[in-house]
C-alpha positions in Angstrom: 101.0 77.2 103.8 103.0 74.3 102.5 106.7 74.5 101.6 106.4 72.3 98.5 104.7 72.0 95.1 106.1 75.3 93.8 104.8 75.7 90.3 105.2 78.4 87.6 107.1 81.7 87.3 105.6 83.0 90.5 107.6 80.7 92.7 110.1 82.5 94.9 110.0 84.5 98.1 106.5 85.2 99.6 105.3 88.7 100.3 102.7 89.5 102.8 100.5 92.2 101.3 98.1 94.4 103.2 95.3 96.0 101.3 94.2 99.6 102.2 91.0 98.2 103.7 93.0 96.1 106.2 92.7 92.7 104.5 95.9 90.7 104.0 97.1 88.4 101.2 100.0 86.1 100.5 101.6 86.7 97.1 104.0 84.1 95.5 106.4 86.6 94.0 108.8 89.4 94.7 109.1 90.9 91.2 105.6 91.8 90.3 103.2 94.6 89.6 99.8 93.6 91.0 96.4 94.8 89.8 93.2 93.5 91.6 90.0 93.2 89.6 86.6 92.0 90.6 87.4 88.3 90.3 91.0 88.0 89.4 94.4 89.6 89.8 96.8 90.4 87.0 100.5 89.8 87.9 103.0 91.6 85.7 106.3 89.7 85.9 109.7 90.1 84.3 108.8 87.4 81.7 105.2 88.3 81.0 101.7 88.6 82.4 100.1 86.0 84.7 96.5 85.9 85.6 95.5 84.6 89.1 91.9 84.0 89.8 90.7 84.5 93.3 87.6 84.8 95.4 87.0 88.4 96.2 85.0 91.4 95.3 87.9 93.8 95.4 88.1 96.2 92.5 90.8 98.2 90.8 93.8 98.5 93.1 97.4 98.1 92.1 100.9 98.5 93.5 104.5 97.3 93.4 105.0 94.3 95.7 108.4 95.1 97.2 107.3 98.6 98.2 103.9 97.8 99.5 104.3 94.3 101.1 106.4 92.6 103.7 108.5 89.5 103.0 106.8 86.5 104.6 109.1 84.7 107.1 109.8 81.0 106.8 111.8 80.2 103.6 110.6 79.8 100.0 107.1 80.6 99.0 105.1 77.6 97.9 101.4 76.9 98.0 99.5 73.6 97.5 98.8 72.4 94.0 96.0 74.3 92.2 96.0 76.9 94.9 95.8 80.6 93.8 98.9 82.7 93.4 97.2 85.0 95.9 95.3 83.9 98.9 93.9 85.7 101.9 96.2 85.5 104.9 95.4 85.1 108.6 98.5 86.9 109.8 98.9 89.7 112.3 100.2 92.8 110.6 103.1 94.2 112.6 102.8 97.7 114.0 105.8 100.0 114.1 106.7 101.9 117.2 109.7 103.9 118.2 111.1 106.2 120.9 113.9 108.7 120.4 115.6 111.6 122.1 117.3 114.6 120.6 116.4 117.2 118.1 114.5 116.7 114.9 115.7 117.4 111.4 115.2 121.1 111.6 112.6 123.0 109.6 114.3 122.6 106.3 114.5 118.9 106.7 110.9 118.8 108.0 109.7 120.6 104.9 111.5 118.3 102.5 110.3 115.2 104.4 106.7 116.4 104.6 106.6 117.2 100.9 108.3 113.9 100.0 105.7 112.0 102.1 102.8 113.7 100.6 104.2 113.1 97.1 104.6 109.5 97.8 101.3 108.8 99.3 99.2 109.3 96.1 101.1 106.4 94.5 98.9 104.0 96.4 95.7 106.0 96.2 94.0 104.1 93.4 92.0 102.0 95.8 88.3 101.7 96.2 87.8 101.3 99.9 86.0 98.5 101.7 84.0 101.2 103.5 80.6 100.3 104.9 77.7 102.1 106.5 78.4 100.6 109.8 75.2 101.8 111.3 73.3 99.3 109.2 71.2 101.9 107.4 69.6 101.0 104.2 71.2 102.8 101.2 68.7 104.3 98.9 68.4 102.7 95.5 68.5 106.1 93.9 71.3 108.0 95.7 74.9 107.8 94.7 74.4 105.9 91.5 75.1 108.0 88.4 74.3 106.9 84.9 77.9 107.5 83.8 80.7 105.7 85.5 84.4 104.9 85.0 87.6 106.6 86.1 89.2 109.6 84.5 92.5 110.6 86.1 93.7 114.1 86.4 92.1 117.5 87.0 90.0 117.9 83.9 86.6 118.3 82.3 84.0 116.0 83.9 81.7 113.9 81.6 78.1 114.9 81.6 75.9 113.0 84.1 78.9 111.6 86.0 78.2 113.8 89.1 74.4 114.3 89.1 74.4 115.6 92.7 76.7 118.6 91.8 74.9 121.9 92.4 75.9 125.6 91.9 75.1 128.0 94.7 74.1 131.4 93.4 74.1 134.6 95.4 72.1 137.4 93.8 72.5 135.6 90.5 76.2 134.9 90.6 78.0 131.6 91.2 79.8 131.8 94.6 80.1 128.2 95.8 79.5 124.5 95.1 76.9 122.4 96.8 75.5 118.9 96.7 72.0 117.5 96.4 71.3 115.0 99.3 67.5 114.6 99.1 64.5 115.7 97.0 64.2 118.8 99.1 67.7 119.3 100.6 71.0 120.6 99.4 74.2 120.8 101.5 77.1 123.3 101.3 79.7 125.0 103.4 78.7 127.6 106.1 81.3 130.1 105.0 79.5 130.5 101.7 76.7 132.4 103.5 78.6 135.1 105.3 77.2 137.8 103.1 73.5 137.0 103.9 71.4 134.5 105.8 68.3 135.5 103.8 67.0 132.5 101.8 65.6 134.6 99.0 69.1 135.9 98.1 70.1 132.4 97.0 69.3 130.0 94.2 70.4 126.4 93.5 71.3 125.2 90.0 70.9 121.5 89.3 71.4 119.4 86.2 74.1 121.8 84.9 77.3 120.6 83.2 78.4 123.8 81.6 77.2 126.9 83.5 77.0 128.9 80.3 74.9 126.3 78.5 71.8 125.2 80.4 69.9 122.3 78.8 66.4 120.8 79.0 67.7 118.9 82.1 68.8 122.0 84.0 66.8 123.4 86.9 66.9 126.6 89.0 65.5 126.0 92.5 64.5 128.6 95.1 65.5 128.3 98.7 62.8 127.9 101.4 65.0 127.7 104.4 68.7 128.2 105.2 70.2 126.5 108.2 73.8 127.5 109.0 75.5 125.5 111.8 75.3 127.6 115.0 78.9 126.8 115.9 80.4 127.8 112.6 83.8 129.4 113.1 83.3 129.9 116.9 85.5 127.4 118.7 88.3 127.4 116.1 89.0 128.5 112.5 86.4 127.1 110.1 84.9 124.7 112.6 81.4 123.4 111.8 81.7 124.6 108.3 78.3 123.2 107.1 74.9 124.5 106.1 71.7 123.0 104.8 69.3 124.5 102.3 65.7 123.4 102.1 64.1 123.9 98.7 60.6 125.2 98.1 59.8 122.4 95.7 60.7 118.8 95.4 63.4 117.8 92.8 62.4 115.3 90.2 65.2 112.8 89.9 66.6 112.0 86.4 70.0 110.7 85.1 71.1 114.4 85.3 69.8 115.1 88.8 70.3 112.6 91.6 71.3 112.9 95.2 74.6 111.6 96.7 74.2 109.2 99.6 75.0 110.4 103.1 77.3 108.4 105.3 76.3 107.3 108.8 78.2 108.5 111.9 80.2 105.3 111.9 81.0 105.0 108.2 84.7 104.2 108.0 87.0 105.5 105.2 90.5 104.1 105.1 93.3 106.7 105.0 94.4 105.6 101.5 90.9 105.8 100.0 90.5 107.3 96.5 87.9 109.9 96.2 86.8 112.6 93.8 86.3 116.4 94.1 84.2 118.4 91.6 83.4 122.1 91.0 83.3 125.2 88.8 85.9 127.1 90.9 88.9 129.0 89.8 91.8 127.1 88.2 94.5 129.2 89.9 94.4 132.0 92.4 94.3 134.5 89.5 92.4 132.6 86.7 88.8 131.9 86.4 87.5 128.8 84.7 87.3 129.4 81.0 84.1 129.5 78.9 81.8 127.5 78.8 82.4 127.0 82.5 82.4 123.2 82.3 82.4 121.2 85.5 85.9 120.1 86.6 86.8 116.8 88.4 89.9 115.4 90.1 90.8 112.3 92.0 92.3 112.9 95.4 93.5 110.7 98.2 92.7 111.0 101.9 95.7 112.3 103.8 96.4 111.2 107.4 95.4 114.0 109.8 98.7 114.0 111.7 100.6 114.5 108.4 98.2 117.2 107.3 98.6 119.1 110.5 102.2 119.7 109.7 101.2 121.8 106.7 99.1 124.1 108.8 101.3 124.5 111.9 102.2 127.9 113.1 105.8 128.8 114.0 104.4 129.6 117.4 103.7 126.2 119.0 101.1 127.6 121.3 99.0 128.9 118.4 96.2 126.8 117.0 94.9 129.4 114.6 95.0 127.0 111.7 94.5 123.4 112.8 92.9 120.2 111.8 90.1 119.1 114.1 87.8 116.1 114.4 85.1 117.7 112.2 87.6 118.0 109.4 89.8 115.8 107.2 92.4 116.4 104.5 92.7 115.3 100.9 94.7 116.1 97.8 97.1 114.8 95.2 100.5 116.5 95.1 101.6 114.4 92.2 99.2 116.1 89.8 98.3 119.3 91.6 94.6 118.5 92.1 93.1 120.5 94.9 90.2 122.9 95.6 90.3 126.6 94.8 88.1 129.6 95.2 84.6 128.9 94.0 84.8 125.2 94.8 83.9 125.9 98.5 80.9 123.8 99.6 81.3 121.4 96.8 81.3 117.6 97.2 84.0 115.1 97.9 82.6 111.7 97.2 84.0 108.2 97.6 82.6 105.0 96.2 81.7 102.5 98.9 80.0 99.2 98.8 81.4 98.6 95.3 78.8 100.7 93.4 77.5 103.6 95.5 79.0 107.1 95.9 78.9 108.6 99.4 79.2 112.3 100.2 82.1 112.2 102.7 83.2 115.8 102.7 82.5 119.4 101.7 85.2 121.7 100.3 86.1 124.0 103.2 89.5 125.7 103.1 93.1 125.4 101.9 96.3 127.2 101.3 96.5 129.3 98.1 96.0 127.1 95.0 99.5 127.6 93.7 102.4 125.2 93.4 103.6 123.5 95.5 100.1 122.2 96.2 99.2 121.4 99.8 96.4 119.2 101.0 92.9 120.8 101.1 90.7 120.6 104.1 87.1 119.3 104.0 84.2 119.2 106.4 83.8 115.7 107.7 80.2 114.7 107.1 80.2 111.6 109.3 80.8 114.0 112.2 77.6 115.9 111.3 75.4 112.9 110.5 73.2 113.4 113.5 73.0 117.1 113.1 71.8 116.7 109.5 69.2 114.2 110.4 67.9 116.3 113.3 67.5 119.4 111.1 65.7 117.5 108.4 63.3 115.8 110.8 62.6 119.2 112.4 61.7 120.8 109.1 58.7 119.3 107.3 58.4 119.8 103.6 57.0 123.2 102.7 53.6 123.6 101.1 54.0 123.9 97.3 51.7 127.0 97.5 54.5 128.8 99.3 56.8 128.5 96.4 57.5 131.5 94.2 56.9 131.0 90.4 59.3 128.6 88.7 62.3 130.4 87.2 64.0 129.7 83.9 67.5 128.2 84.3 69.9 131.1 83.7 72.9 131.3 81.4 75.7 132.4 83.7 78.1 135.0 82.6 78.9 136.7 86.0 81.1 134.6 88.2 82.2 135.3 91.7 84.4 132.8 93.5 84.0 132.7 97.2 86.7 130.7 99.1 88.6 130.5 102.3 92.4 130.6 101.9 95.1 131.4 104.3 98.6 132.2 103.3 101.4 131.2 105.7 105.0 131.4 104.7 106.2 128.5 102.5 106.3 125.4 104.7 106.5 126.8 108.2 106.6 123.4 109.8 108.8 122.8 112.8 109.0 119.2 114.0 110.3 117.2 116.9 112.2 114.0 116.6 109.0 112.1 117.5 107.2 113.8 114.5 110.2 112.9 112.3 109.8 109.2 113.4 106.1 109.4 112.8 106.8 110.4 109.2 109.3 107.6 108.7 106.8 105.1 110.1 104.1 106.5 107.7 106.4 106.0 104.8 107.3 102.5 106.0 103.7 101.4 106.3 102.4 102.9 103.0 
């Protein structure tokens, strides 16, 4: 950088800005609101709006500079003539570390701090991550690309065709869980949805539904040929390996209403602050079912750091690990707007848009606290952890002969609704933290 040729209203102190994907930029302003687009950045300043064109494929992220950036050392901020107001920086991002002795803030302070942290984190969750399928696998030209796109904020009715992989899992004709289409013959859901029966004929999969009470010409009811529940489900720890595969009798014909979500590879990375979406037909509170016509609901949520999430599920007994977050799980939610999973959403998809245009199925709704205010993070099955397991089961299961399939069934109009979910109810905020945990929270706030 040069310390001369300062031009325009953006002159002033420099801020070093780190994107959620780890890339860093120099911004020539300290009083801005910054929004990144595909090929430009809008800079909202005290005296108006500036546009800065830049070379990037980053989409749709915004934030307030003084709270998300670090002041760049070395005097006034000036770039060479005709240089962009924003440029990528080759600067090491400082890591915070601390050691302390003594007691923590007590459980009351810990509750307040944990709640404050989880309320603040969603403020920076409108990012579309630079995630990649690090294994080098070729992404299908079909999966993860719905006909309808665009963001709709808040837990609300989902537009038709926006989530074409969304499936309803029926048990004896009643909706009990969500599921997701991942292949022409395969659907994935949560293992705890199958505790009543492991008999494939007891289950049906609904595809191409938007309103469960109003099937259309695009709706399909599929019979299940094979059910594969993970053999380690709930054995090593609470809700561990909460995953199941369903193989269909017949192949699904893909349309704009029925498409699979893409599966991530084992090394697919998702930044902590990534913005993702949950969908389902589950209950809207612990006591209230989704109203007629049972329209699919959607909500944007952010990934919550596992160490922070663990605080919400700690037992007062430090030796207890009854409810804990393990490597095959991750947490997500939005405490600002109260979006979370509830009964009947179990097994449903959490998808994140990676590679700019493709939706990847990163998680399955697994378990949570009761869906009442104050909302806590929800826990999801981490699909990158089970990538090899999914591949192995699919390879070991050739497609069934069409002659084995029972007669095609007419898509039903659902009126009976049973919500199956896994909820545990500890006392309100039972967190006890040490001084080290307290410092970890402060560091997390500092580095948001």
